[in-house]
N, C-alpha and C positions, 0 to 999 in steps of 0.2 A: 535407680528404678523410678524415682518420683520426679526427678528434675526434668528429664527429657520429655515425658508426657505432659508435664505442666507447661513448659515453654511452647510446645506445639499447640496445645489447646488454647493458650493465650495469644497465639500467632506472633510470637516474638522470637522466632527461631534465629533471626539474624544476630541476636546477642548470645548465641550458644558458645562461641569460642571464648569470648571474654569472660563469660560466666564460668566456664570450665576452669579457666586459669585461676580465678578467685577461689573456686572450690578446692582446687589442688593446693593452693597456698595455705588454706585453712587446714586441709588434711595433713600437709607436711609439717605445719606448726604444732599439731597435736594439742592445740589449746585454742581458746576463743577469748579475746580481750578487746577493749575499746581501742587500744593502740593498733591492734591488727586491723580492726575495722577502718580506722583512719588511714592506715597505710593502703588498704585496698581501694578506698574511695579516692585517694590521691592518684593511684595507678589508673583508675577509671577516668578521672578528670583529665589526666595527661593524654591518655589514649584517645578518648572521644573528642577532647578539645582539639588535638592535633588533626584528627580526621575531619572535623567540621571546618577548621580553618583552611585546610587544603581544598575541600570541596567548594568553599566559597570563592576560591580563586582559580577554579578549573578553567582552562582556555575555552573560548567561545568557538564552537565548531559550526556556527550558522553558515559560514561561507561554503564549507564542504557539503552540508546538507542541501543548500540551495543549488550547488553544482549537480548533485544527484537528481534533484527535482527537475532541473532544466533538461538533463540528459534523458530522463524517462519520458518527459513530454515530447522531446524530439523523436524518440524511438516510436512512441505511439502514433505520432503524426505520420511518420514514414510508413508504418504498417497500414494505416488507413488509406494513405495515398496509393500504396502499391496494390491494395485490394481494389480500389476504384479503377486503377489502370487495367487490372486484369478483367474487370467486368466490362470495360469498354473494348478492349482489344482481343479478349478471349485467350490470350497467352502472354506471359512475360518471362523475363529471365531472373526474376526475384527468387532468391534461395531461402528467404525467411530467416536470415541470420539475426534480424532485429528482435525476433521472439526470444532467441537464446540469450542475446545480450540484455534484453529487458529483464529476464529472470535473474540473471547474475547481478545486474545493477540494483534491482529491488532487494535482493538478499543483502548486498553490501550496505545499501541505504538504511534498511531497517535495523541492521546490526549497529550501525553508527548512531542512529537515533536512540536506540535502546541504551547504549552506553552513555549517551548524554543525560538520560534520565537517572541512571545509576550513579553518575558522577556528581550530581548536584543534590545537596541535602534537602533543599526546599522544593525541588521539582518532582511532581508526582505523575506528570504526563508530558508528552511531547507531541505538539501538533504535527510535526513532520512525520513522526512514527505513524500517527493515525492516517496521514495523507498517503504514505507509502503502502500502508496496509490496505487502504481503499483502492489504490492502483493495482495492487496484487490481486484483489478480488476481480477487478475489471479484466486483468490479463487472463485469468482463468476462463472467463467467458470468451475472450478472443481466441484462445487456444482451442476451445471446444467447438466453435462454429467455423473456424478457418478451413478445416478440411472439406466441409460441406460447400462453402462458397467458392472454393478454388477447384472444385471437381464437377462443375455444372456440365451436363451432357450437351447443352446448346445454350447460346446466349439469346435471351428473350428480351422483350421490351422493358420488363421490370428491372433488368440489370442496369440499364442506363439511369433509371430513377434512383436506384440505390447508390450507384456510382456518384451521382451529383450530390447526394446527401453526405456520403463519406468524404468527398472532396472538400465540402464545406466544413465538416466536423474536423477533418485532419488538419485544416488550416487554422483551427482555433482551439488547440489543446493547451490548457493553461491551468493554474492552480485555483482560479476563482470558481464561483459556482454559477454557471449559466446553463445547467443541465435542463432546467424547466423549458428554456427556449428551444433547445434541440428536441426535447420530447414532443413539443408542439409541432415541430417540423416533421417529426416521425409520424405523427398522426396524419399529416398531410400526405406523406408517402403512402400510408395505408389507404387513404382515400383515393389517391392516384391509381393504386393497384386495382381497386374495385371498379375503376372505369375502363380498364383494359379488357380485351376479349378473352374468353376462356381458352385454355390450351387446346390445340388441335390434334396433338398426339401424345404418346406416353412420355417422350423425352421432354417436351415442353412442360408437361404436368410436373415432372420431377424437378425441373429447373425452377418453376414458379413456387413450388412447395418449399424448396430449399431457401429461396430468397425471402419468402414470407417468414420462415422460421428464423432466418438471419435478422430481420428487422425486429422480431419479437425479442430476440436475445439482445439486440442493441438497445431496446427499451429498458431491459434489465440492467445493461451496462450504464445507461444514463441515470437510472434510478439509484444505483449505488453512489454515483457522483452527487446526485441531488441530496442524498442523506448526509453528505459531508458539508460542514458549514463553510468551507473555503479556507484557504491558507493565505495569511497576510505576509507578504514579502516586501522588502524595501524597494527592490527594483524588479518590476514585472517584465517579462520578456515581451517584446512587441508582438502584436497580433495582426 
């Protein structure tokens, strides 16, 4: 009645199992002596010592994490290039399977990065986990705006401007932090929008409104990346 609330309030619930074992040993002995205390301390030393020793020599999964990083960046690049192609041609055969694959890859990547934290005694955070989490937030934005951008009633002049921006962005997806550069380019896109003539009919109005909403969401996409300090990797993918 006292033990469980105490360890929860002290935020040391991870030691619950080993503590229960010690309590049951004392309960089974029906007595309390220094010899029993020494015995329990020895058991703790052996158990925790073995665990720490194993954690210190856990295999390095950096290569696997980097594989997921590159795969995700390639998927994002493909998505943006396909959107750019649609905005120029008005129709493509793209089935959007990269979206589904990106979701699955991010889930696997975050799971692996989290295990890396759990398997190292001295590690409290994982830059790769933070990176994958950032990419997951960006993917939510892509999923939200994709139906709007791929269902334009007509292709307007603004579509070509957005396509050029996405073509550039899609060719430079990487783990570094250059989001501020592309946010500046996005401001230029907004300026170019303002120089174009107003819509002449309802369909053009809907198309222009959807594209403007898209670039606003892309600004949020880049803002998320800008808040991430960047990921240092040994070998960066060519850009």
